[in-house]
N, C-alpha and C positions, 0 to 999 in steps of 0.2 A: 706369251706368247699364245693366240688360239689354239687347239688343239682338233686332230681329226685322227679318227678310227679306220683306218679300210683292212679288208682282209683279203687274201690273194685265195682264189679258188683252188679248193684241197679237192687229191683224187684218192678217194679211199680214205682208210684212216690213217696215213701217213702223217709221223710225225712233225708237230709246226712250230715254228722259231718265231720269238717276237721280233719285232724290229721296229726300232725309233727314227725317222730321219726327222732331224733341224733344219726348218729352211731360213731365212731372214727375220721371219716373221711369222710362224707357225711351227707345231710338233706334229708329224705327222706320223701314226702305228699302224703296221703292217703284221701280217705274219705268213710269211714264208716254208715254203718245204725245202728237204735236203738237195733237191735238185733245181731250185729256181737259180737261175743264171742272173749274174749282175746285169743285162742288158733288160732282161722280165722286170725287175726292182726297179731301174731308172726308170724303163719306160712306165711304170706303174705311178712315181713319184710324178711325174712331167705331166700325165693323164688327171692327174687328181688335183693336180694347180692349174691346170688352163695350158700348161706352155707347149710350143710347137718350136721354139726356136731352142731345142735341148742343146745343138753343138757345142754351145760355148760351157757347157755345165757339166759337171762330174758330181760324184758321191766320195767323199773323204773321212777316212776313219784313223784309229789309231789301232796299229796292229799289235797281235800279242805279243811281240817284242818291242813294244813303245815308240815305236816308229812311224810318223805319218805319212798313209800311201791313199791311194785314189784307186778306188772299184773299178777294177776289167771289166769289161760288159760281156769278153767271150768267154767268161770262167763261172764257174758256178760259186755263187755269193758266200758259204762254208768251206770250198776248198780255197782263201784268200786272207788267211789268217786271223780271221774274226774272232773275236772269242764267246764263247756258246754258253759260258756259264749265267750268265744272265741275259738281259736284253741286250741287244745287237745294235748299237747306234752308228747315224753316219751323218755328214750334216754337206747338206746339199748346199752348193757355193759353186762361183762362176771359175771354170778353168783355162779358160782361155777371154780374152778380150779383143774386141772390136777394134780396129786402126781409129777406125769413126764412129764413135755414137750415134750421129745425128743421119749417117748416112746408111747404117748399119743393121741397128736397132728396129726392129719391126713392130713385133708386139709390145703392149702396156706391160706386161708381166714382167716380159723382159728385162725391158727398162726400169721397172719400182726396185726386179732383183737386185741388179745391178747398180742401182742407187744406196739402194739399204747394205750392202757389202761392201761399195769404195766409200759410203761413209763411215761407215764403223774402222775401217781400214787408218780414214785419215783421222778420227778422236784415237784411236788406238796408238797412234803414232807408227803404223805400219808402212802408208805414204808421207810423206814430208807435203807440208802447207804451208809456205808463209802466212805470216799473220793477220796479210791484210785480203789475201786471198779466203783464208777461214772466218773471215769474219762475213765475207762477202757468201760463200759458201754456207753459213748458219740461217741468212737473211731466208734463201732460199729453200732451205729445208725446214724453216717455220710457215714460209707460205707453202709450201706443200704441205705440211699436215692443218697447218690452223686458217689456210685458206686469205681470203684478203683480212688487210689489215683496217681493224674499226677503231677509230677513237675514242669513240663514246663508250667502247666497253673493255680497252684494252689498261689493264692495269700495270703500274710498276711491279715489276715482280711475278711477271705471269709466264716468265720464260726460264724462273731460277729453278726448275725443277728437269728441265730440258738437259742433256746431255748436248755440247752444242761448239765447242772449242777444245783443243787438244791441251791438256795440261799444260804441254812444254809453251803455249803460246800464252799462257794464263799466268805462267810463275816469271817471264821475262819480260812483264811489262807492271806500271806499279798504277793498278789501275784497280780498281774495287769489283763486286760484282755486278753492281747498278752502272757502273761506268760504261762497262762490253754490254751488257743489255741495254742499256741507251745508245750505241753504236749500231746493234743490229739490229732494234726496234726504228734507227732511220732509215736501212736499208730495206730494210721489210716495209716498210707504208710504202717504198717505193714500185715496190714488185706487185700494185694492186690491180688485177686485173687478168693474172696470171691463173690457169688452173693446176691443179697439183701435178698431172702429168706434164705440160710446160716447166714445170720450176724444176720438178725435177731432173728432166731432160736438160735444162741451163744449169743445173749442177753438173749435171756428168761432162757438159763442153768446157766447165771450166776446169773440173777435176782432171781430164784426159791427158789436159795441158801441163800438170804436175810431171815432172822429171821420173819418181817411181812409181807414177801411176801403170799398173797393169804387169808389172816386172813381177818374177818370179827369183827371187835372190837367193845362192847357194854358194857356202864359204867352201874357197878351193886353196889350194896350194898348186904352187909351179914347180920347174926341177930342180929351184935354187930352195925349194918350201919357203917360200915366201909367201905369208897371208895374201890373196884378192878374194873379190867375189865375182861369180856369172851371175849373167840376169838373162833371163829368156824371157821375151813377150814377141808381141803382133809382128814387129817388122823383123826382128833376127834375136842374135846374140851379142851381148856385150861383155866386157871383161873390164871390174871397176879395182879402184885401190882399194884398200881394206878400209882407208878413214874416209871416201868419198863414194858414196852411192848414187850419188847425184848425175857424174856426168864420167862417162866411159873411156877408159883409156886407149882403148882399139874396140873398132865393132865390127859385127859378122851377116850383114842383111841376108836373108834365106836367096836371095837371087846370086850369090857368091858362095853360096855355101854348096860342097859336090856331095861331104859325105859325113855324116857323124856316127859314132860309134864308141864302146865302151868294154874293157875289160879287167877284170876286178875293178879295183879304184882307179884306175887310168881311163881317162878320157880322152878321145881325139878329135878335130874339126879340123877338113879335111877343104880345103878351098878348091874353085875352080881354077884357078890359075895354077898350071903344076909348078913354077917356078917359086912358089911359096911354100914353104917347108911347115908341115901341121902344126897346130898349137894344140899343145898335149898340156893337161893337168891333171891332178889329184884329188879324188874327193875325200872325206874322213872312213865313210861306206859305200861297198859297192850298192847299196839299195841307194843312195842318195845319186848316183851315177843314174841306177834305175829309172829314178824320177825326173832327174833332168831328160835324159833321152824321150821318157812318154811327153814333156813336155814341149821338144823339140819340136816333136814328129807332130803333135799334134796342131800346134801352132804354124809350121811349116804347109800343111793342109789346107788351114783357111787361110792362109797365104795366096795358095794357088788357087784354091774355090775364090777369092774375092775376084781376080786378073781373069776370070769365066766367064758368062756370059750367066744369068741368074739361071737356073734350073726352073723349070713350070712350078714345082710347088712352093718355092722362094716370088717368083712372078704372082702367085696366085695367092700370096701371103699379103706380097705388097700391095696387089688390089682390093685386097680384102682391109688392109688398114686405112689403105687412102680412103675407100669409101665410107668407111667406121670416121675415121677425123672427119670429112667433111659432114658424116651426119650429126655428130657432135658439134662441129662446127655451127650448124646449122639451127642446133637445138640452142646453144650458147646465142645467136642471134638473134631468136627468138628472145629469150629468157632476157637478153640485153633488152630488146625492144618492149616488151610485158614491164621490164623496169623501168625502163624510160617515161612509158605511159603511165607507168605509177607513182613513177618520183613528178610529173607532171598534173598528175590529177592531184596529187599530194597538194603539190603546190597552188595548183587554184582552191582548194581548200582551204588550207592556209588563207589566201587574197582572201576571197569569200566572207572568212570568220575576220578576219582583219575587216575588209570591209564594215563588215555586218557590228563590229563592236564599236567602229569610228561610229556607226547610226544611232547605237542605242547610247554614244555616248552624246552625239548631237540631240537625240530626242529626247534624253535627259535631261542638257541645259536647257533645251524651249520648256520642256516642264517646271524647270525652276524659273525661267524669268517667265514663263504664265504666271507661274505661284507669286512671282514678288509682283507683277504686275495687278494681280487681284489684292493683294494684300495694299499694294500704293493707291488703287484706286478705290477700297476700301478706307483708309486713312484721310483720302481727300475728300471723299462723299461727308465723314463725320467733322472732316474742319470745316467745309461748306456751309454744313447746318450749324456748326456753332457761327459762323459769320452771319449768316441768315438772320440767326437769332439776335446776335448782337445788334444787327442794323436794323432790325424792329424795335428794338429796343431803345437805341440812340435817334431815331426817330419821331420815337411818341414822347421822349425828351425834350427834344427839338418841339416839338409840338404844344406841351405843357409851358415850355419857356416862351416860344411866342405867344398861348393865352394868358401868361402870367405878364407880360412885357403889357399888352392890350389891354389888361383891368387896371394896371399904374397907371397907365396914359389917361384911362377914363376917371381915373379917382379924383375926385376935386382935393383940389391943392389949396389951402389955406394961408399958409404964412410960406413966405419967400423961401424960407430954410427949408421948409421943409420940401416945396417946390424943388427946389436945387437937390437935396438931397434925392426925393425920386428919381428927378432924372439921373442922378449920377448909378444910384440904383438900376435904372430903365437902361442907361448904357454898359452897365455889368453884365446886367441879363443879355443885352444887344451881342456885347462878345460871347458870350456863354453859348448863344443860339448857332454865330455864326462857326463857334469849334466844332460844337457838336454835327453842324449841316457838315462841315469838312472832313468829319472823320466819317459821317458816313457815307458818305460820298467815297471816299477812298477806301472802306469795306467792302463797299458794292462793287467798287470795281476788284480787289483781291478776288470778293468771290466770283466775277466774270472767269475774270483767270485761272480760278480752279477748275471751274465746269468746262473749260477748253481743255484743261490736262485732262480732267477726267475721259471726256468723248476721247483723245489721244491714248488715255490708257485703255481704254475701250477697245477703240478698234487695235493696239498691239496684240491685245489677249482675242480678239477673234483670230488676228493673222496669226498667231502662235496656237490655236485650236485647227484651225483652216490646216497649218505646216504638219502638223503631228496628225491631222487625218490621211493627209496625201502621204507620207510617211507609212503609216500602217496602212493603207489600202494600194498603194505604188511600189516602188524597188524594193521595200521590206519586205512584203509579201512575196516579192518574186524568188527571194534569195531563197527562202525555204523550199520553194519550188525545186530547186535543184537540185539533185543525186547527191548524198552524200558516201565521199569515197574512204574508203578506207587505206588508211598507213600498210596494213599488214602484209608486207611483200610476200610471204609465203600463201597469201589466198590466190586464187586463178582469178585474172583480168581476162572476160570474155571481152571481144573485140567483135565489131562491126563486120566485120570482114574476113572471113574464114581464114588461116595459117594455111599456108604450101609446104608443102611436106616432099623430101627429099627422096624423088625416085630410086630408087636402088639401083635400075637398071642401065640408069646414068653413065654409072664407074664400073661397070661390067669389060673387065679386058681393056679398058682406058690407058694402058701402059703410058702413049705418048702422053697425056695427059697427067699422070702419074709424074712422070720424068720432068714436065715442064713445072710443076709444082715444086718435086724436089727441089729440080736446079732455082727456082725464086727461094727456094728457104736458105738457101748457100749462099747467095749472092746477098740476102738478108740479115744471115748470120754472120758473113765477113765485114758487115758494113756496121754491122754491131761490134765488133772486137776492137773497133778502136776506142770506141765507146766504154767499154771494159777496162780497159787499158788505163783509160785516162781514171776512171774511178777508182779503181786499186790503186794508181799514183797518188790520187788524193786522199784518200784512205790510210796507206802508208804514211804520207806527211802529217797527217792528223793524230798517229798514235806515235812517230817515230821519239816526239819531245818525253812521252813515258817510259821508254825503252831502257832498261838496265843493261849496257853493254856487256857487262860481265856473266851475265847469267844466259847467254844467248849460245846454244851447243854448236857441235862445228856444223853441222847441217846449215843452221842459220847464216854462218858467216861467208860457209863456199855460196849460198845463195844472195847473199850480198855482193859477194865478189863477181858471182855473176849476173847482177840486175846493172852494176857498176859498170860492166864493158859491154853494154848493150845485149849480152846473150839471151837466147830462150832456149827451152829444151828443142827445138824443131831446128832451130839456126846451129844449135851445137852438133845433132845428131849430121847435118847434112857435112858440119862442115870434117866431122869424124868420118863420116860417107865418103866425101871427095879425096881426102886423104888417108885414107885406110891402107893401102897399099904400103906408104912409106911410115905410116903410125904399126904397122904391125911388124914390117920387116926393124925399126926403130927395136918396137918392144920385145921382139924373138932374140934380139943380139943383147936384151938385158936377161937375158933367160940363162 
């Protein structure tokens, strides 16, 4: 956790005492004087972390007798049993919880502190969370920490170092860490587009529906010395069976409580209905009763405060929060637009590169065809030269044969046998001459065909060169004239038109608009609830086959029974509240 050191202003040479305050994500160090009150220290912590919704929080410590206590604001710090031998240590925690996080939490720092504390309580198993909800909550926690899921950078085992699931959940399923991570990663990928604060709020919306959320439990005994639990939360007081802290046996809503008090170990709750007897229980120590009373008073004050019109401070904070939210939404929209433009530019760049590669390939093929045409033309030219030479030689031979024939005809033949012999030779010479002439004509025809092929090859060569020149001078050249757009999403993108930024005066004091937006968010939340329940049911069905029933805890079995009955936290509370009178009478009869 980061450390911050602050010093309260001192007067003169008064002795100062070092104080360390732990928040959920930081350590703060102060020095206080003997006269410093709890409120002065508490306000100093609030100013240091920038918190205005301080009414939910308190400074918790362990006193010199080993009891957990909350620092009283109206008394001096050093008069409240803190240890003065070394550094005084406090933990800054949520003391009271809102009834509806979406409606009541205003500042992002308040939301963040609640998120960290609730998450830690679930992981520590101080708040019971069913397995399927644990996986879904883990996905929101990962989204809040790492941002959008990126398939290109995500590596298996990336979440191994994060504490994401309660040990109770891990123990009762035959699933490896890799299998759990795969489940979380699947739901994490579906949260793409959520900002960190949105993911934290979604986490709290789910967590506030858990039965043990926001309840401070204390072990008590009734008049028959039976072990029970008493739970104090934002809606009232509940009495629980020793083995079941999920469902109260009886409930006392704040609106039905007239008075609460304690004397020594005895604690009394007086109902507004005078006919009902007081509910009396006994705590192990008077200090426990003092702590219960303190929590009851604070929760009741907030209960009444919620049912009154907002103060000017709250209205101002909500207006500022709405304005900040709208500004952030504008920034997100602008960034989303810039990202979209970058992606479009990247796609256009890739398309141009693809076309360029296609044109380069076409050019390469054309050049290869041109080379082949040139080689073919050269071979044809050589072959034509050879044929021309052969034709010339054949023509020469034919001329020589014709001369020989004429010479033989003119030679005087003295004898008939010589004449016949010469005539036979003449006929043979004539046959040879005819064959030579036919061969010569055939070779001449082949030479003419080769000349035609050469002309066509030369024409193809010219066409290829012309096409290559067009590519070089035309579209090919235009491709490189386009701007090269970077794919780096972190670099600024300058648009042709200036962006319009939010006018802060638009939201000043516009409470009606704020209420409309909050009502819209509420409707959207209700519409999402069914989808959320469907997701939880699907996830529950997926992992149910790997569950080891023998390893389930008592709370797991009680929760499963509630699911089978179709009960939920709020339906049970409505039922208990509606039947509170009968339930209390029956409960009193057992005392």
